[in-house]
C-alpha positions in Angstrom: -2.9 9.2 13.4 -2.9 4.8 13.7 -0.3 2.9 12.4 0.4 -0.9 12.6 3.6 -2.8 12.2 3.8 -6.3 10.9 6.2 -8.7 12.5 7.0 -11.7 10.7 8.2 -13.3 13.7 8.5 -17.0 12.2 6.2 -16.6 8.5 3.1 -14.7 6.9 0.4 -16.2 4.6 -2.2 -14.7 3.5 -4.7 -16.2 6.4 -1.9 -15.3 8.7 -2.1 -11.7 8.3 -6.2 -11.9 8.6 -5.8 -14.1 12.0 -3.7 -11.7 13.3 -5.9 -8.7 12.6 -8.4 -10.8 14.1 -6.4 -11.3 16.5 -6.6 -6.7 17.9 -9.3 -6.3 17.2 -11.1 -7.1 13.8 -14.6 -8.8 14.2 -15.2 -11.8 12.3 -18.8 -11.1 11.7 -18.2 -7.7 10.1 -15.6 -8.7 7.5 -17.9 -11.4 6.3 -20.4 -8.9 5.6 -17.9 -7.3 3.4 -16.9 -10.0 1.7 -20.6 -10.6 0.7 -19.7 -7.9 -1.5 -17.4 -9.6 -3.7 -19.0 -12.8 -3.7 -22.5 -14.1 -1.5 -21.6 -17.4 -1.3 -18.7 -20.6 -1.7 -17.1 -19.8 0.5 -16.7 -19.8 5.0 -14.2 -18.4 7.0 -13.5 -19.8 10.8 -11.4 -19.3 13.0 -9.7 -20.9 16.2 -7.6 -20.1 19.0 -4.1 -22.2 18.8 -0.4 -21.9 20.1 2.6 -21.8 17.9 5.6 -22.5 20.3 4.7 -20.4 23.3 2.8 -18.0 22.1 -1.1 -17.8 21.5 -2.1 -16.4 18.3 -5.5 -16.5 15.7 -5.5 -19.4 13.1 -8.1 -18.5 10.5 -9.4 -21.3 7.3 -11.1 -20.3 4.1 -13.1 -23.5 2.7 -14.2 -23.3 -0.7 -17.4 -25.2 -1.1 -18.0 -28.3 -3.5 -20.1 -25.1 -6.0 -17.4 -22.9 -6.0 -15.8 -22.1 -8.9 -11.9 -23.8 -9.7 -8.4 -21.7 -10.9 -9.3 -18.7 -12.1 -7.3 -16.2 -14.2 -6.2 -13.1 -13.8 -9.0 -11.3 -15.3 -11.2 -13.0 -13.6 -9.4 -11.9 -10.2 -10.6 -7.8 -12.1 -13.6 -8.8 -13.1 -14.6 -9.7 -9.8 -13.2 -7.2 -7.7 -14.2 -4.3 -10.5 -17.9 -6.1 -10.2 -17.8 -5.5 -6.4 -19.7 -2.9 -3.7 -16.6 -2.3 -2.1 -16.0 0.8 -2.2 -13.3 2.4 -4.7 -10.4 2.8 -2.4 -10.4 -0.4 -1.5 -10.8 -2.3 -5.4 -8.2 0.2 -6.6 -5.6 -1.6 -3.9 -6.7 -4.7 -4.1 -6.1 -4.8 -7.5 -2.7 -3.1 -7.5 -1.8 -6.4 -5.2 -3.2 -8.7 -8.3 -1.6 -6.9 -10.5 1.9 -6.9 -8.5 1.0 -11.2 -8.3 0.3 -11.0 -11.8 3.7 -9.5 -12.5 5.5 -11.3 -10.0 4.3 -14.5 -11.6 5.0 -14.2 -15.3 8.3 -12.7 -14.6 9.1 -15.7 -12.4 7.3 -18.5 -14.5 8.5 -17.2 -17.8 10.6 -19.8 -18.9 8.5 -22.4 -18.2 7.2 -24.8 -20.5 3.4 -24.2 -19.9 2.0 -20.0 -20.1 2.3 -18.9 -16.7 -0.1 -18.2 -14.4 -1.7 -18.3 -11.2 -1.5 -22.1 -10.4 -1.8 -22.9 -6.7 -2.7 -19.3 -5.8 -5.7 -19.3 -8.8 -8.6 -20.0 -6.7 -11.0 -18.4 -4.9 -9.3 -18.0 -1.7 -6.4 -16.0 -2.5 -9.4 -13.1 -3.9 -10.4 -13.9 0.1 -6.9 -13.2 1.3 -6.4 -9.8 -0.3 -9.5 -8.2 -0.4 -9.8 -9.7 4.1 -6.3 -7.4 5.0 -7.6 -4.6 2.7 -11.0 -4.2 4.3 -9.5 -5.2 8.0 -7.2 -1.6 7.3 -10.5 0.4 7.0 -12.4 -0.7 9.4 -10.3 -0.6 12.0 -8.8 2.2 10.4 -5.5 2.1 9.9 -3.8 5.2 8.9 -0.1 3.7 7.8 1.3 0.5 7.7 4.9 -1.0 8.1 6.6 -3.6 8.2 9.6 -6.4 9.5 12.0 -7.3 7.4 11.4 -10.6 6.0 13.0 -14.3 6.7 14.6 -16.0 3.7 14.2 -19.2 4.7 16.5 -22.5 4.7 16.0 -26.0 2.7 13.4 -26.8 -0.2 9.5 -26.6 -0.6 7.6 -28.7 -3.9 5.3 -26.9 -5.5 3.6 -27.9 -9.5 6.7 -26.6 -10.6 9.0 -28.7 -8.9 11.6 -28.2 -6.1 12.4 -25.0 -5.2 14.2 -23.3 -2.1 12.3 -22.1 1.0 12.1 -18.8 -1.3 9.6 -19.2 -4.0 10.9 -17.4 -7.4 7.7 -15.3 -7.6 8.5 -14.0 -3.8 12.1 -13.2 -5.0 11.3 -11.2 -7.9 8.7 -9.3 -5.2 11.6 -8.5 -2.8 13.8 -8.0 -5.4 11.5 -5.1 -7.4 10.6 -3.7 -4.2 13.6 -3.6 -2.9 11.8 -4.5 0.6 14.6 -5.7 3.4 15.4 -9.6 4.1 17.1 -11.5 6.6 18.8 -14.9 6.6 17.7 -17.1 9.9 19.4 -20.9 10.1 17.0 -21.1 12.7 14.2 -21.9 10.9 12.9 -25.2 9.7 13.0 -26.4 6.2 10.3 -25.1 3.9 8.4 -22.3 2.8 7.1 -19.9 5.1 6.4 -16.8 3.6 3.8 -17.0 0.4 3.6 -14.5 -2.7 0.2 -13.5 -1.4 1.1 -12.1 1.2 4.2 -10.7 0.5 2.2 -8.7 -2.2 0.0 -7.2 0.2 2.7 -6.2 2.4 4.6 -4.7 -0.3 1.9 -2.6 -1.7 0.8 -1.5 1.3 3.4 -1.3 4.0 4.3 2.7 4.1 7.8 2.0 4.8 9.9 -1.1 5.6 12.1 0.9 8.6 12.0 0.8 12.3 9.2 3.3 14.0 8.9 4.5 16.8 5.2 4.3 17.8 2.8 4.5 20.8 1.1 0.4 20.8 -2.8 0.1 22.0 -3.1 -4.1 21.0 -0.5 -6.5 20.3 -2.1 -9.9 18.2 -0.8 -12.9 16.1 -1.7 -15.0 12.8 -1.0 -18.0 13.4 0.0 -20.8 10.0 -0.5 -23.7 9.4 2.5 -25.9 9.9 3.8 -26.1 13.8 6.7 -26.8 14.1 8.3 -27.7 17.5 11.0 -25.6 18.3 9.7 -22.0 15.6 7.1 -20.0 16.5 5.2 -19.8 13.3 3.4 -16.6 13.4 2.7 -12.9 12.2 2.3 -10.3 14.7 0.7 -7.1 14.0 0.9 -4.2 17.0 -0.9 -1.9 16.6 -0.9 1.9 17.9 -0.3 6.0 17.3 1.9 7.9 16.5 2.3 10.9 19.3 2.6 14.5 19.1 6.2 16.1 18.6 4.5 19.6 18.7 1.2 21.2 16.9 2.2 19.1 13.5 3.9 15.5 13.9 7.3 16.4 13.1 8.6 14.8 9.7 10.5 11.6 9.7 10.8 11.3 6.4 14.0 11.2 3.9 13.7 14.2 2.1 15.1 16.3 -0.5 15.3 19.5 -2.3 16.9 19.2 -5.5 17.9 23.0 -7.8 19.5 23.9 -10.5 19.6 27.7 -12.6 18.4 27.2 -16.4 18.4 30.1 -18.6 18.8 28.0 -22.0 15.9 26.4 -22.5 12.6 27.3 -24.0 9.0 27.1 -21.8 7.8 24.7 -23.4 11.1 22.5 -22.3 10.8 23.8 -19.1 7.6 22.8 -18.9 7.5 19.5 -19.9 10.2 18.7 -17.9 8.0 19.6 -14.7 5.2 17.3 -15.8 7.9 14.2 -16.1 9.0 15.1 -13.3 5.3 15.1 -11.1 4.3 12.2 -13.1 8.0 11.0 -11.9 6.4 10.7 -8.3 8.3 14.0 -6.5 6.0 15.7 -3.9 6.4 18.9 -5.7 8.2 21.2 -8.7 8.5 24.7 -9.4 9.3 27.6 -11.2 11.0 30.7 -10.2 12.2 33.6 -12.7 15.7 34.9 -11.8 18.4 37.4 -13.0 22.0 35.0 -14.0 25.2 37.1 -14.3 24.8 39.7 -17.0 21.6 40.3 -16.3 20.2 37.1 -17.9 16.3 36.3 -17.2 16.5 32.6 -16.5 14.5 30.3 -14.3 14.9 28.6 -11.0 14.5 25.1 -11.0 13.1 23.4 -7.6 11.9 19.8 -6.9 11.2 18.0 -3.3 11.4 14.2 -3.3 12.5 11.4 -1.6 15.7 10.7 -0.7 15.6 6.9 -2.2 14.3 8.6 -6.1 16.9 10.9 -5.8 19.0 9.1 -8.8 16.4 8.7 -11.5 15.7 12.4 -10.7 18.7 14.2 -11.2 18.8 11.9 -14.0 15.5 13.0 -15.8 16.8 16.9 -15.3 20.2 16.1 -16.6 19.0 14.5 -20.0 16.3 17.1 -20.5 17.9 20.3 -19.6 20.7 22.0 -20.5 22.3 22.3 -16.6 25.6 20.9 -15.7 24.4 21.1 -11.8 22.4 20.5 -9.4 22.4 21.3 -5.7 20.9 19.6 -3.6 20.1 19.6 0.3 18.6 17.7 2.7 14.9 19.8 3.7 12.9 19.3 7.4 9.2 20.3 7.6 6.4 20.0 9.9 3.8 18.2 8.1 0.0 18.9 9.5 -1.6 15.4 10.1 -3.9 14.7 7.2 -6.8 11.8 6.0 -8.4 11.1 2.6 -11.1 9.3 2.5 -14.5 9.0 0.1 -17.4 10.9 0.6 -20.6 9.3 -1.6 -22.0 12.0 -3.4 -25.3 12.2 -5.0 -23.2 12.2 -8.2 -20.4 9.5 -7.8 -17.6 8.5 -4.7 -15.7 11.8 -4.3 -12.0 11.4 -2.6 -11.3 14.5 0.1 -8.5 15.4 2.3 -8.7 16.0 5.6 -6.2 18.1 7.3 -6.4 17.7 11.0 -4.8 19.8 14.0 -4.5 18.3 17.0 -6.6 15.3 16.2 -9.4 17.5 15.3 -10.3 18.3 11.6 -10.0 22.1 10.9 -10.3 21.7 6.9 -11.1 19.0 4.0 -9.6 19.8 0.4 -11.8 17.8 -2.6 -9.0 15.9 -4.7 -9.0 17.9 -8.0 -8.9 15.1 -10.6 -12.7 13.4 -9.2 -13.8 16.9 -9.0 -12.6 17.9 -12.1 -13.7 14.6 -13.9 -17.2 14.7 -11.9 -17.8 18.4 -13.8 -17.2 17.1 -17.4 -19.6 14.0 -16.8 -22.5 16.5 -15.5 -22.1 19.6 -17.3 -22.0 20.9 -13.4 -19.3 24.3 -12.7 -16.2 22.9 -11.0 -16.6 25.3 -8.3 -20.3 24.1 -7.5 -18.4 20.5 -7.5 -16.8 21.7 -4.9 -19.2 23.8 -2.6 -21.5 20.2 -3.0 -18.1 17.9 -2.2 -17.8 20.2 0.9 -21.2 20.2 1.9 -22.0 16.5 1.8 -18.3 16.1 3.0 -19.3 18.1 6.5 -22.6 16.2 6.6 -20.3 12.7 6.8 -18.0 14.1 9.2 -20.5 15.5 12.1 -22.2 11.3 11.4 -19.4 10.1 12.5 -18.6 12.9 15.3 -21.7 12.3 17.2 
């Protein structure tokens, strides 16, 4: 599995993330071709080599032509990306990032005299920054993304809202909403070194903000515009692979099993709770028939979930069922390596899950929701859709591995 670790050495912005990606091998020409699927003209990206402190880095500039549209509204960004020719997986990720940005900016400036809008973020280069990182992850074939903590910064900076602390209101809202770790760094020069765009990108795409063990292959740095003498203003990216512990990748996630016996709830209630827990993001939820004391027919409700969601899950079970207690235990798993890819079929794009063993694909599983939607829209039987997707996915994989 190919992973990347974002090391916020100095600061982080959209163009610093792009620069770091190019420094580890992302081809600028390939990136430009993909960006033209959003808008063919009105922009230009250039790169140059430089130093920030003692670190060699790649500096990126995004220039907009005079005929480029001015300030965008939120709906302009969403419409622009939805009408692009990018893969659907890219479109979903880019829209989620703009959703995070919109929520943070709206919450941060809800008390402004004027209605909240993008302000400095509302131009085409914001879309280029966000789309470039999403596209870059795909072109570099990065499966998982991790990230260090963010620096809080010192001093003040001035934008259209007036003088602010080094961490803008929108950035602080993103930190709080996504629960990301931050660090105080008194060695930083005064001013803003972390931008809302960069934080939104990472909050939406990073798998976890914690330490990770992997084998590094390449390291690159993206340079910020500011170049203080005693501070290396760069964003680093380390790209490598997770090593296999055995035949399977041993689970390094914090997973718990919650269980409770229930003997006085109807089937409708149990079904409702099961759907509610799955919608909340539980890994799995299942019901097992059991017999309790006095031979009462009952059910065992089992829930597999992340530790970080435990409080919310327990609250749902307590609120929605008559149980008086819930058992918990930590769970370790062996998980097969997997990858999600989109297959373009003659009827549309379908996501498939590739199961791997020792780096080789051993099973292909089309995503049910995509197949069911296609079956309804075409009138074809669902099993025929599965067969078609399996066949076309095999052709795509064979072509990629030749």
